[in-house]
N, C-alpha and C positions, 0 to 999 in steps of 0.2 A: 280555561284550557290555553296553554300556550299555542300561539298560531305564527305561520310563516307567510310574508308577502313578498312580493317582488317590486322593486323600484324600476320601473322601464327604463331603458337607456336614455329615451326622449326627456326624461323628467331628473336624470343625474345631476345636471347643472341647477336645478331648482333646489333639489335636496341638499347641494353643498351650500346654496345661498341661505337657504333656512336654518342650516347648522351653524354657519357663520354668523348669522342674526342672532341666533341663541347665544352663542359665545359672547358677542360683542354685548348684548343685553343683561348678560349675567343670567341667563335662563329663559324659559319659553316653552311653547307646547308645540308638540307634533300632532297631526292627527290623520287618521285614515278614514276614508268613506267607503261603505259597503251598501250594496242594494239591500233594502231592507227584507226582501224576500229571501236573501241568501246570507244573512248575516252570521258571523261566527259566535260561537258560544264562548265567550270570553268574560272575565270577571275582573274586578280592580285586583292589582296585583300580579296579573299573567303577565307573560312576556309576549312581545310582537318581534319576532325574528325577521330581518330583511335579507333578502338576495338582491346584491347588486353585481352587474358584471360577470355572473357566473359563479359567484361564491356567496354563503351565507357570511354576513360581515359582522353582525351585531344584533342587539336587541335594546328596546326601551320597554318600561314597565307601565302597564295601563294604569291610568289614574282615574279616568271617568269614562262612561259609556252614555251616550244619549242619542235619542231619536229626534232629528231636527225636522220639523214639520212646517211647511208653508214659506220659510225664508232660507237663502243659502247660506252657507257657511263659509266665510271669505279668509283667506290665506294672507296674513298682514304682508309677508315678504313678497309674494308673487302677484298680489291682487285678484288671484283666481277666485271666483265665486262657485263653490261646489253645490250641486243642487241637494235638496233636503234628502235625507237618508239616515242610515244608522252608523254614528260616527263613534271613534275609539280614540280617545285622547292620551296622550302620553307626556310627561314631565321631560323635557329634554335633558334635564340634569341626571335622568336614570339612565341615559343610553351608556352601554357598554359594548366596546369594540371586542370581537372573538378573534382567534386565531382562524383565518379564513378557511371555510370547509365548502369544497367544489359541489355545486348545485345548478342545474339549469333553471332559468327563470320560467315563469308560468303566470296564468291570470288568475285573478280571484284569491284565494288563501288555502293553506293545508293546516291541519294540526299537527303539532309536534308529538307525533304518536306512530308506532309502528304500523299501524293500518293504513294511515295517510302517507308515510314516507317509506316505509320499508324499516325493518329491524336496525340495520348496519347504520343508515342516514340518521333515524331517531337518536340512535344510541349517541351517535358522534355529536350532535347539535345539544342533547342534554348534558355532556360531559366536557363541553367545549371549554377550552381555557381562554380566560380573559386576557385582552391584549391591550386594554387601556379605556380610559374613561371619556367622558363627553367632550372634554376640551383637548384631548389627544387626537393627532393625526391618524387617519386610516391606516391600518397595517397594510404592509406590501404583499402582494399575491406571493404564495408560497413557491 
């Protein structure tokens, strides 16, 4: 099932650096760590949407799901070592910008479903217009 997560303001610069590295390298991987006891029910091919600066901005496609045990998962761009947990990996080349949709940030994740987001917001996200691919600049706020 598709999910939505938030990029905290404190991580926005790192997210931009990660995207720039992927573009420069001709591709790469994004990953998101979740607490294993509260991990989302996602499958390969599902979408992970991102809220940044008060808007749903885009999504990437889930490529792999892995429970990492005993060793950290390291980000090649920032050097951050993330503790073991439930990881969702997305191929950076699947990133799609959408026309921004207003939404406040939150911790954890939400399912892109009316029960989690409400009828109107879930529908807006599900029919969002594409506004660019992984190499394109972020669309401006409406």
